[in-house]
C-alpha positions as a Markdown table, in Angstrom:
| # | Residue | x | y | z |
|---|---|---|---|---|
| 1 | Met | 90.2 | 156.6 | 22.5 |
| 2 | Glu | 93.5 | 157.0 | 20.8 |
| 3 | Phe | 96.5 | 154.7 | 21.5 |
| 4 | Glu | 99.2 | 156.0 | 23.9 |
| 5 | Thr | 102.3 | 154.6 | 25.4 |
| 6 | Lys | 104.1 | 155.7 | 28.5 |
| 7 | Leu | 107.7 | 154.5 | 29.3 |
| 8 | Ile | 108.9 | 154.6 | 32.9 |
| 9 | Thr | 112.5 | 153.5 | 33.6 |
| 10 | Arg | 114.2 | 152.9 | 36.9 |
| 11 | Asn | 117.7 | 151.3 | 37.1 |
| 12 | Asp | 117.6 | 148.1 | 35.1 |
| 13 | Leu | 113.8 | 148.0 | 34.7 |
| 14 | Ser | 111.4 | 149.7 | 32.2 |
| 15 | Val | 107.6 | 149.5 | 32.3 |
| 16 | Ile | 105.8 | 150.4 | 29.2 |
| 17 | Ala | 102.1 | 151.1 | 29.7 |
| 18 | Phe | 99.7 | 150.8 | 26.8 |
| 19 | Lys | 96.4 | 152.8 | 26.8 |
| 20 | Gly | 93.5 | 153.0 | 24.4 |
| 21 | Arg | 92.9 | 151.0 | 21.2 |
| 22 | Met | 95.9 | 149.4 | 19.5 |
| 23 | Ser | 94.7 | 149.8 | 15.9 |
| 24 | Lys | 96.6 | 150.3 | 12.6 |
| 25 | Glu | 97.1 | 153.9 | 13.6 |
| 26 | Ala | 99.2 | 152.6 | 16.5 |
| 27 | Arg | 101.9 | 151.2 | 14.2 |
| 28 | Glu | 104.2 | 154.2 | 14.3 |
| 29 | Glu | 103.8 | 154.5 | 18.1 |
| 30 | Leu | 104.7 | 150.8 | 18.5 |
| 31 | Lys | 107.8 | 151.3 | 16.4 |
| 32 | Lys | 108.8 | 154.4 | 18.4 |
| 33 | Cys | 108.3 | 152.5 | 21.6 |
| 34 | Gln | 110.5 | 149.6 | 20.3 |
| 35 | Glu | 113.3 | 152.0 | 19.5 |
| 36 | Glu | 113.1 | 153.6 | 22.9 |
| 37 | Ile | 113.2 | 150.2 | 24.6 |
| 38 | Leu | 116.1 | 148.9 | 22.5 |
| 39 | Asn | 118.1 | 152.1 | 23.2 |
| 40 | Ser | 117.5 | 151.9 | 26.9 |
| 41 | Glu | 120.0 | 150.3 | 29.4 |
| 42 | Ser | 117.2 | 148.3 | 31.0 |
| 43 | Lys | 117.6 | 144.6 | 31.2 |
| 44 | Ile | 114.0 | 143.9 | 32.2 |
| 45 | Ile | 111.0 | 145.1 | 30.3 |
| 46 | Ile | 107.4 | 144.9 | 31.5 |
| 47 | Leu | 104.6 | 145.6 | 29.0 |
| 48 | Leu | 101.6 | 146.7 | 30.9 |
| 49 | Phe | 98.3 | 146.1 | 29.1 |
| 50 | Lys | 95.9 | 147.1 | 31.9 |
| 51 | Asp | 94.5 | 150.2 | 30.2 |
| 52 | Leu | 94.4 | 148.7 | 26.7 |
| 53 | Ile | 90.9 | 148.3 | 25.3 |
| 54 | Thr | 91.5 | 146.3 | 22.1 |
| 55 | Val | 94.3 | 145.0 | 19.9 |
| 56 | Asp | 93.3 | 144.9 | 16.2 |
| 57 | Met | 94.5 | 142.3 | 13.8 |
| 58 | Ala | 96.2 | 145.1 | 11.8 |
| 59 | Val | 98.9 | 145.4 | 14.5 |
| 60 | Tyr | 99.5 | 141.7 | 15.4 |
| 61 | Arg | 102.7 | 141.8 | 13.4 |
| 62 | Glu | 104.1 | 144.9 | 15.1 |
| 63 | Leu | 103.2 | 143.7 | 18.6 |
| 64 | Thr | 104.9 | 140.3 | 17.8 |
| 65 | Met | 108.0 | 142.1 | 16.4 |
| 66 | Leu | 108.2 | 144.4 | 19.4 |
| 67 | Gln | 108.3 | 141.3 | 21.7 |
| 68 | Gln | 110.8 | 139.5 | 19.5 |
| 69 | Glu | 113.2 | 142.4 | 19.5 |
| 70 | Ile | 113.0 | 142.8 | 23.3 |
| 71 | Arg | 113.7 | 139.1 | 23.9 |
| 72 | Lys | 117.0 | 139.3 | 22.0 |
| 73 | Ala | 118.7 | 141.1 | 24.8 |
| 74 | Lys | 116.3 | 141.7 | 27.6 |
| 75 | Gln | 113.9 | 139.8 | 29.9 |
| 76 | Leu | 110.2 | 140.3 | 29.0 |
| 77 | Tyr | 107.1 | 140.2 | 31.1 |
| 78 | Leu | 103.5 | 140.9 | 30.0 |
| 79 | Val | 101.0 | 142.0 | 32.6 |
| 80 | Gly | 97.5 | 143.4 | 33.2 |
| 81 | Phe | 95.4 | 141.7 | 30.5 |
| 82 | Asn | 91.7 | 141.3 | 30.7 |
| 83 | Lys | 90.8 | 137.7 | 30.3 |
| 84 | Ala | 89.3 | 138.0 | 26.7 |
| 85 | Leu | 92.2 | 139.9 | 25.3 |
| 86 | Lys | 94.7 | 137.5 | 26.9 |
| 87 | Gln | 93.0 | 134.5 | 25.6 |
| 88 | Leu | 92.7 | 136.0 | 22.1 |
| 89 | Leu | 96.4 | 136.9 | 21.9 |
| 90 | Ile | 97.5 | 133.5 | 23.2 |
| 91 | Glu | 95.3 | 131.7 | 20.7 |
| 92 | Lys | 96.7 | 133.8 | 17.8 |
| 93 | Gly | 100.3 | 133.2 | 19.0 |
| 94 | Ile | 100.9 | 136.9 | 19.7 |
| 95 | Ile | 102.0 | 136.4 | 23.3 |
| 96 | Arg | 103.8 | 133.6 | 25.1 |
| 97 | Leu | 102.0 | 132.3 | 28.2 |
| 98 | Asn | 105.3 | 131.8 | 30.1 |
| 99 | Glu | 105.9 | 135.6 | 30.0 |
| 100 | Val | 102.4 | 136.6 | 31.2 |
| 101 | Lys | 101.9 | 137.6 | 34.8 |
| 102 | Glu | 98.5 | 138.7 | 36.2 |
| 103 | Thr | 99.7 | 141.9 | 37.8 |
| 104 | Leu | 102.7 | 144.3 | 37.9 |
| 105 | Glu | 103.3 | 143.1 | 41.4 |
| 106 | Asp | 103.5 | 139.5 | 40.3 |
| 107 | Ala | 106.1 | 140.4 | 37.6 |
| 108 | Leu | 108.2 | 142.4 | 40.1 |
| 109 | Lys | 108.2 | 139.4 | 42.5 |
| 110 | Ser | 109.5 | 137.2 | 39.7 |
| 111 | Ile | 112.5 | 139.3 | 39.1 |
């Protein structure tokens, strides 16, 4: 399955849903996603990993950079991980545990 992103924006909130396999072929899509987010007026960004199958080591840097750029001016939440992927990304230092919420509903309640 190819990698896809979908951006949904309402008021000051944007949700970016990831779907498929985040492999080296996803690099350009992640950069495009980053530009869209940074150009948006949204103050809160939620990255939704629910339909993401895997994250290859080849894109760890791009995923980390995406989050760093968002954090500079916006509030970030990461939601919808399966347990194995969440554990792997935490161990590798790719995601911050304090930004992780179990569900989209949990993230919205935190706002």
